[in-house]
C-alpha positions in Angstrom: -10.6 4.0 -9.7 -11.1 3.7 -5.9 -14.5 2.7 -4.6 -16.2 5.3 -2.5 -16.8 4.8 1.2 -20.3 3.9 2.3 -21.0 7.3 3.9 -19.4 9.3 1.1 -21.5 7.2 -1.4 -24.8 8.1 0.3 -24.0 11.8 0.5 -22.8 12.1 -3.1 -25.7 9.9 -4.2 -28.2 12.6 -3.1 -27.0 14.8 -6.0 -28.3 12.7 -8.9 -31.6 11.8 -7.3 -32.2 15.4 -6.3 -31.4 16.6 -9.8 -33.7 14.0 -11.2 -36.6 15.1 -8.9 -36.9 11.9 -6.8 -36.2 14.0 -3.7 -38.1 17.2 -3.4 -40.5 19.3 -1.2 -43.9 17.9 -0.2 -46.7 18.8 2.1 -47.1 17.4 5.7 -49.8 14.9 4.7 -47.7 13.5 1.8 -44.6 13.4 4.0 -46.3 11.4 6.7 -47.5 8.8 4.1 -44.1 8.7 2.4 -42.2 8.1 5.7 -44.7 5.3 6.6 -44.3 3.6 3.2 -40.5 3.7 3.5 -40.7 2.3 7.0 -42.9 -0.6 5.9 -41.4 -1.6 2.5 -38.1 0.2 2.2 -36.8 0.7 -1.4 -38.6 -2.3 -2.8 -40.9 -2.0 -5.7 -43.8 -2.1 -3.2 -42.2 0.8 -1.4 -41.6 2.8 -4.5 -45.1 2.2 -5.7 -46.6 3.3 -2.3 -44.5 6.5 -2.2 -45.5 7.4 -5.7 -49.2 6.9 -4.8 -48.8 9.2 -1.8 -46.8 11.9 -3.7 -48.5 11.8 -7.1 -51.6 9.6 -6.7 -53.5 10.9 -9.7 -50.6 10.7 -12.1 -50.8 8.0 -14.7 -48.5 5.2 -13.7 -49.0 2.8 -16.6 -50.6 2.9 -20.0 -51.0 -0.6 -21.4 -53.2 -2.5 -23.8 -56.1 -1.9 -21.4 -55.6 1.8 -21.2 -54.3 4.2 -18.4 -54.2 3.5 -14.7 -53.1 6.0 -11.9 -50.5 5.4 -9.2 -53.3 5.5 -6.6 -55.2 2.7 -8.3 -52.1 0.6 -9.0 -51.1 0.9 -5.4 -54.6 -0.1 -4.2 -54.5 -3.1 -6.6 -51.2 -4.3 -5.2 -52.7 -4.1 -1.7 -55.7 -6.0 -2.8 -53.7 -8.8 -4.4 -51.6 -9.1 -1.3 -54.7 -9.4 0.9 -56.2 -12.0 -1.4 -53.1 -14.2 -1.5 -52.6 -13.8 2.2 -56.2 -14.9 2.8 -55.4 -18.0 0.7 -52.4 -18.9 3.0 -49.4 -17.3 1.3 -47.0 -16.0 3.9 -43.5 -14.6 4.1 -40.8 -16.6 2.4 -43.4 -18.0 0.0 -42.7 -17.7 -3.8 -44.8 -16.1 -6.5 -43.9 -16.7 -10.1 -44.9 -14.4 -13.0 -45.0 -15.6 -16.6 -46.4 -12.6 -18.5 -45.7 -10.0 -21.1 -45.5 -6.3 -20.2 -48.7 -5.0 -18.6 -50.0 -3.5 -15.3 -50.4 -6.9 -13.7 -46.7 -7.4 -13.6 -46.2 -4.1 -11.6 -49.1 -5.1 -9.3 -47.5 -8.4 -8.6 -44.2 -6.7 -7.8 -46.0 -4.4 -5.3 -48.0 -7.2 -3.7 -45.0 -9.5 -3.2 -43.2 -6.7 -1.3 -46.2 -6.3 1.0 -46.2 -10.0 1.7 -42.5 -10.5 2.1 -42.4 -13.2 -0.5 -39.9 -13.9 -3.2 -40.9 -13.0 -6.8 -39.6 -15.2 -9.6 -39.6 -13.6 -13.0 -40.1 -16.3 -15.7 -38.9 -16.0 -19.3 -41.8 -16.0 -21.8 -39.6 -17.9 -24.2 -39.3 -21.0 -21.9 -40.6 -24.3 -23.2 -43.1 -26.5 -21.3 -40.2 -28.8 -20.1 -38.2 -25.8 -18.9 -41.2 -24.3 -17.1 -41.8 -27.5 -15.3 -38.1 -27.8 -14.2 -38.1 -24.1 -13.1 -41.4 -24.3 -11.2 -40.1 -27.4 -9.3 -36.6 -25.9 -8.7 -38.0 -22.6 -7.5 -40.7 -24.2 -5.3 -43.4 -21.8 -6.5 -46.5 -21.4 -4.4 -48.5 -19.3 -6.9 -48.0 -18.6 -10.6 -49.5 -15.5 -12.2 -49.7 -16.2 -15.9 -50.9 -14.7 -19.2 -53.6 -16.8 -21.0 -51.4 -17.6 -23.9 -48.9 -19.4 -21.7 -51.4 -21.6 -19.8 -50.9 -24.7 -22.0 -47.2 -24.7 -20.8 -48.1 -25.0 -17.1 -47.1 -28.4 -15.7 -49.7 -30.7 -14.2 -48.9 -30.2 -10.5 -50.3 -28.7 -7.3 -49.2 -25.3 -8.4 -51.8 -22.7 -7.6 -52.5 -20.5 -10.7 -54.1 -17.2 -11.4 -54.7 -16.1 -15.0 -54.3 -12.4 -16.0 -57.1 -11.0 -18.1 -56.7 -10.8 -21.9 -58.0 -7.4 -23.0 -59.1 -8.9 -26.3 -60.9 -11.8 -24.6 -61.5 -11.3 -20.9 -62.6 -14.9 -20.2 -59.7 -16.6 -22.0 -57.7 -19.1 -20.0 -59.4 -18.7 -16.7 -61.1 -22.1 -16.7 -58.5 -24.3 -18.3 -57.9 -26.2 -15.1 -60.1 -26.8 -12.1 -59.2 -24.5 -9.2 -57.4 -21.9 -11.3 -58.3 -18.3 -10.4 -58.9 -15.2 -12.4 -56.4 -12.5 -11.5 -59.2 -9.9 -11.6 -61.1 -12.2 -9.2 -58.3 -12.1 -6.8 -58.3 -8.3 -6.9 -62.0 -8.2 -6.3 -61.7 -10.5 -3.3 -58.9 -8.4 -1.9 -60.9 -5.2 -2.2 -63.8 -6.9 -0.3 -61.7 -8.3 2.5 -62.7 -6.9 5.9 -60.5 -7.2 8.9 -57.6 -8.8 7.2 -54.2 -7.4 8.1 -50.9 -7.8 6.2 -47.5 -7.9 8.0 -46.7 -4.3 9.3 -43.0 -4.6 8.3 -42.6 -7.8 6.3 -39.4 -9.5 5.5 -37.5 -8.1 2.5 -38.2 -10.6 -0.3 -35.9 -11.4 -3.1 -36.3 -11.0 -6.8 -35.3 -14.2 -8.7 -34.4 -13.4 -12.3 -33.6 -16.2 -14.8 -30.5 -16.1 -16.9 -30.9 -15.9 -20.6 -30.5 -19.6 -21.2 -28.5 -19.2 -24.4 -26.2 -22.1 -23.5 -28.7 -24.3 -21.6 -31.6 -24.4 -19.1 -32.0 -20.9 -17.5 -30.7 -20.6 -13.9 -32.3 -18.5 -11.2 -30.2 -15.6 -10.0 -31.2 -14.2 -6.6 -31.1 -10.4 -6.7 -31.2 -8.1 -3.7 -33.8 -5.4 -3.4 -32.2 -1.9 -3.1 -31.4 -0.9 0.4 -30.9 2.8 -0.2 -31.2 5.3 -3.0 -27.7 4.4 -4.3 -28.8 2.1 -7.2 -31.0 4.8 -8.6 -28.2 7.4 -8.0 -25.7 5.3 -9.8 -27.8 5.0 -13.0 -28.9 8.6 -12.9 -25.3 9.9 -12.5 -24.9 8.9 -16.2 -28.4 8.9 -17.5 -30.4 12.2 -17.4 -33.8 10.8 -16.6 -36.2 13.2 -14.9 -39.2 12.7 -12.6 -42.7 12.8 -14.1 -41.4 11.7 -17.5 -42.9 9.2 -19.9 -41.0 6.0 -20.8 -41.9 3.6 -23.5 -40.7 0.3 -22.1 -40.2 -2.1 -25.0 -37.8 -4.4 -23.1 -39.6 -7.3 -21.3 -39.9 -6.7 -17.5 -38.9 -10.3 -16.8 -35.5 -9.4 -18.1 -33.0 -7.5 -15.8 -33.0 -4.6 -18.1 -36.8 -4.2 -18.3 -37.0 -4.7 -14.6 -34.5 -1.9 -14.0 -36.5 0.4 -16.3 -39.7 -0.4 -14.3 -38.0 0.3 -10.9 -36.5 3.6 -12.1 -39.9 4.7 -13.5 -41.6 4.0 -10.1 -38.8 5.9 -8.3 -39.2 8.8 -10.6 -43.0 8.7 -10.5 -43.0 8.5 -14.3 -45.5 7.0 -16.7 -44.7 3.6 -18.1 -46.1 2.8 -21.6 -46.3 -0.9 -22.0 -47.4 -3.3 -24.7 -47.7 -7.0 -24.8 -45.7 -7.6 -28.0 -42.9 -5.6 -29.6 -43.4 -4.1 -33.0 -40.8 -1.6 -34.3 -43.2 0.7 -36.2 -45.7 0.7 -33.4 -43.0 1.5 -30.8 -41.9 4.6 -32.8 -45.5 5.6 -33.2 -46.1 5.2 -29.4 -43.1 7.4 -28.6 -44.6 10.1 -30.8 -48.2 9.7 -29.6 -47.4 9.8 -25.9 -44.6 12.4 -26.2 -42.2 10.1 -24.5 -38.9 11.4 -23.4 -37.3 7.9 -23.0 -37.3 4.6 -24.9 -36.1 1.4 -23.2 -34.9 -1.3 -25.6 -32.6 -4.3 -26.0 -30.2 -3.9 -29.0 -32.1 -6.3 -31.3 -35.2 -4.0 -30.9 -33.1 -1.0 -31.7 -31.8 -2.7 -34.8 -35.3 -3.4 -36.0 -36.4 0.2 -35.4 -33.5 1.7 -37.2 -34.1 -0.7 -40.2 -37.6 0.6 -40.6 -38.4 2.4 -44.0 -38.0 6.1 -43.8 -41.8 6.7 -44.1 -42.4 4.7 -40.8 -40.0 7.0 -39.0 -41.5 10.2 -40.3 -43.2 11.1 -37.0 -42.7 13.8 -34.4 -39.9 12.5 -32.1 -38.7 15.9 -30.7 -39.7 14.8 -27.1 -37.3 11.8 -27.2 -34.2 12.6 -25.2 -33.0 9.1 -24.3 -32.8 5.7 -26.0 -31.4 3.4 -23.3 -30.2 0.1 -24.6 -28.7 -3.0 -22.8 -28.8 -6.7 -22.8 -26.1 -7.5 -25.4 -23.5 -5.6 -27.5 -25.0 -3.0 -29.8 -23.6 -3.6 -33.4 -21.6 -0.6 -34.5 -23.7 -0.2 -37.6 -26.8 0.1 -35.4 -25.1 2.8 -33.3 -24.4 4.9 -36.4 -27.9 4.4 -37.8 -29.4 5.4 -34.4 -27.5 8.7 -34.4 -28.5 9.3 -38.0 -32.2 8.7 -37.3 -32.7 10.0 -33.8 -29.7 12.3 -33.0 -27.5 12.2 -29.9 -29.9 10.3 -27.7 -28.3 6.8 -27.4 -27.0 5.5 -24.0 -25.4 2.0 -23.9 -25.5 0.1 -20.6 -23.1 -2.7 -19.9 -24.1 -5.1 -17.1 -25.5 -8.5 -16.4 -28.1 -10.3 -14.4 -25.3 -11.0 -11.9 -23.6 -7.6 -11.5 -26.6 -5.3 -12.4 -24.6 -2.4 -14.0 -21.0 -2.0 -14.7 -20.7 1.0 -17.0 -22.7 3.4 -19.1 -21.7 5.0 -22.4 -23.1 8.5 -23.2 -23.9 9.7 -26.7 -20.8 11.9 -27.0 -18.7 8.9 -26.1 -20.5 6.6 -28.6 -20.1 9.1 -31.4 -16.4 9.0 -31.0 -16.1 5.3 -30.0 -19.1 3.3 -31.2 -17.9 0.1 -29.5 -17.2 1.5 -26.1 -19.1 0.4 -23.0 -18.5 3.8 -21.4 -17.5 4.5 -17.8 -18.5 3.2 -14.4 -21.2 5.2 -12.8 -21.2 6.6 -9.2 -20.2 4.1 -6.5 -19.1 1.5 -9.0 -15.6 0.0 -9.6 -14.6 -1.9 -12.7 -11.1 -3.5 -13.0 -9.4 -5.6 -15.6 -7.6 -8.5 -14.0 -5.3 -11.2 -15.3 -5.7 -14.9 -14.5 -3.8 -14.4 -11.3 -6.1 -11.7 -10.1 -3.6 -8.8 -10.7 -4.7 -5.6 -12.4 -3.5 -5.3 -16.0 -2.0 -2.1 -17.6 -4.1 0.3 -19.7 -4.9 -1.1 -23.1 -4.1 -4.7 -22.0 -6.9 -7.2 -22.4 -8.0 -9.1 -19.3 -11.1 -10.3 -17.4 -13.7 -7.8 -16.3 -14.6 -7.6 -12.6 -17.3 -5.3 -11.2 -18.1 -4.1 -7.7 -21.2 -2.2 -6.7 -24.0 -2.3 -4.2 -26.3 -4.6 -6.3 -24.2 -7.7 -7.0 -26.5 -10.7 -7.1 -26.6 -13.1 -4.1 -25.9 -16.3 -6.0 -27.7 -18.8 -8.2 -30.6 -20.8 -6.9 -29.0 -23.9 -8.5 -25.9 -25.2 -6.7 -22.6 -25.7 -8.5 -22.5 -22.6 -10.8 -21.2 -19.6 -8.9 -19.4 -16.5 -10.2 -15.7 -15.8 -9.3 -15.2 -13.0 -6.8 -11.9 -11.1 -6.2 -11.6 -8.4 -3.5 -15.4 -7.9 -3.4 -15.6 -7.7 -7.2 -17.5 -10.2 -9.4 -16.4 -11.6 -12.7 -18.8 -10.7 -15.5 -17.5 -13.5 -17.8 -16.3 -10.9 -20.3 -12.8 -9.8 -21.3 -12.0 -6.3 -22.1 -9.7 -3.3 -21.6 -9.6 0.4 -20.7 -8.2 2.9 -23.2 -6.0 5.9 -22.2 -9.1 8.0 -21.5 -10.7 5.6 -19.1 -13.3 4.2 -21.5 -14.1 0.5 -21.2 -14.1 -1.7 -24.2 -15.3 -5.3 -24.3 -13.3 -7.7 -26.5 -15.6 -10.7 -26.1 -16.8 -13.4 -23.7 -14.1 -15.3 -21.8 -15.3 -18.5 -23.3 -15.7 -17.1 -26.8 -12.0 -16.5 -27.5 -10.6 -19.1 -29.9 -7.1 -20.0 -30.8 -6.8 -20.3 -34.6 -3.5 -21.1 -36.1 -1.8 -20.1 -32.9 -3.5 -16.7 -32.7 -6.0 -15.5 -30.1 -9.2 -14.3 -31.9 -12.3 -12.6 -30.4 -15.4 -13.0 -32.6 -16.9 -9.6 -31.5 -14.3 -7.6 -33.4 -15.3 -9.3 -36.6 -19.0 -8.9 -35.8 -18.7 -5.2 -35.3 -16.8 -4.8 -38.6 -19.4 -6.8 -40.6 -22.3 -5.0 -39.0 -21.2 -1.8 -40.7 -20.9 -3.4 -44.1 -23.7 -2.2 -46.4 -26.3 -4.9 -47.1 -25.7 -6.7 -43.7 -28.9 -6.7 -41.6 -27.7 -8.9 -38.8 -24.5 -11.0 -38.2 -23.2 -13.4 -35.6 -19.6 -14.7 -35.5 -18.5 -17.6 -33.4 -15.7 -20.2 -33.2 -16.1 -23.8 -34.3 -13.8 -26.8 -34.1 -11.3 -27.2 -36.8 -9.1 -30.3 -37.4 -6.2 -28.2 -38.9 -6.3 -25.0 -37.0 -7.9 -26.2 -33.7 -10.7 -23.6 -34.1 -11.9 -21.4 -36.9 -14.3 -18.5 -37.2 -17.8 -18.9 -38.7 -19.9 -16.0 -39.7 -23.7 -16.2 -40.0 -25.1 -13.3 -42.0 -28.7 -12.0 -42.6 -28.8 -9.9 -45.7 -30.9 -6.8 -46.1 -33.7 -7.0 -48.6 -32.2 -4.3 -50.9 -29.8 -4.3 -53.7 -26.8 -4.1 -51.5 -27.9 -7.1 -49.5 -28.6 -9.1 -52.6 -25.1 -8.4 -53.9 -23.3 -9.7 -50.8 -21.3 -12.9 -51.4 -19.2 -15.3 -49.3 -16.0 -14.0 -51.0 -17.2 -10.4 -50.5 -17.6 -11.0 -46.8 -14.2 -12.5 -46.4 -12.5 -9.8 -48.5 -14.0 -7.1 -46.4 -12.6 -8.7 -43.2 -9.3 -9.3 -44.9 -8.9 -5.7 -45.9 -9.6 -4.4 -42.4 -8.3 -7.0 -39.9 -5.5 -9.5 -39.5 -5.6 -12.7 -41.7 -6.5 -15.0 -38.7 -9.7 -12.9 -38.3 -11.1 -13.8 -41.7 -14.1 -16.3 -41.2 -13.5 -19.6 -43.0 -17.2 -20.3 -43.0 -19.8 -17.8 -44.1 -23.4 -18.8 -44.0 -26.4 -16.7 -45.1 -29.6 -17.1 -43.1 -33.1 -15.6 -43.2 -32.8 -14.7 -39.5 -30.6 -15.4 -36.5 -32.0 -17.6 -33.8 -32.8 -15.4 -30.8 -34.4 -15.9 -27.3 -37.2 -13.9 -25.9 -34.8 -11.1 -24.8 -33.3 -10.8 -28.2 -30.0 -12.5 -27.6 -28.6 -14.8 -30.2 -28.6 -18.5 -29.2 -25.2 -19.8 -30.3 -26.0 -23.5 -29.8 -28.7 -23.2 -32.5 -26.1 -21.8 -34.9 -23.5 -24.5 -34.2 
């Protein structure tokens, strides 16, 4: 699986973006504007937004809880916000934080940051007040753009704050502290600014994405902005998105996966359908109402959608061609139910905040192998290495290393870096390739336990139990054991039907015993009303332990 050369990458990379409609004919006026936008802001979100405004200005860019907005207006608002912040002293290398749910303001902030040459820090809406205070200090934020609901979490500091408008209560949150600004007020000031000029070709800022924080305080991961069309080409080489489509983006934009969906939509000049809070039935209805061709979710969202009663799924979904899921492993039971409900539309992305993407599984691959992570896309190399850094044979389990053009630039907190071997970065997972070149993940490197002298990966047990009738959700992890060193513990959420009610501890153990080795049988089985999850839907193991 050799990595392509840089020149070969760029040439081959033209094929997916041309097929998707990113590259295409345009008139002289549009061409001039596009070239100017590329020159000023490259392939940043600001550049993508400006190009879309020049090529398809009247196309709807975003439909959110406030209604529709065109690419031309969104681009103008990004310019206005940049002017207003520049007028208030914000300069290149400054830092803007965003603490918000999905709406147009998030996209405007991305475009404005690129025009200013600042860094943009995407804050997790699940952060506590204490965590937010630590993050604001650690990231040295100059401005914080925040939804009204999160204003009580803001630390008492010199931080400059602008509050987004709440469509249900436009005045909410704007006056909670002296000196705070209204986001709409900043836009108005920027539109009225006369004679102000932004940097002609600003510094390329960085995107700082916070890790999930499932094992502690979230760390900031510095991500590069794309420097060519290759990141889009890589994804589009395995995902058949097309320009001028309609994407219902349920995954939060502050999460790497939601951010990727937003960037791709801007590049494709597609319409993003955003809503502040995820609701499974409303999401399905939104796909039908907007005739969306793509749905962007994290696995826990997909699980809640496929668990809906049949009457809530009885809508016209013929337009839906793609359900793109990433962020954590998709339980095999959810894979099967997705195919039963929606047909062959599921694409499973494997990646992380640190490596961006590693592999993508297509529907035909998932139908045959529901647990596969698929194959590496264009320009990406994935290798399975042993502890000495040597590549292991096919079928052998080892550590997963990834090489592509979008590896992160490091954590903003010292002392916690990822291992790199031959330009490839460790993902923290262990896995193997089968004889057909499909990647399979066996678990996290630190999840493997030794029980009674046997190596055990909890994910295999999770996948098995997720297919058991009556199991709604399940998490399996290792806990300390005085006799066996470690043992498996299963935490199960039962469905609210007869099959769920009938599940017992012995039934869970017997099911595992009849399908897997004896050392895979969980010694502890606990039934819960729900699994503890963070804002991106990942299970938080420390809350189970």
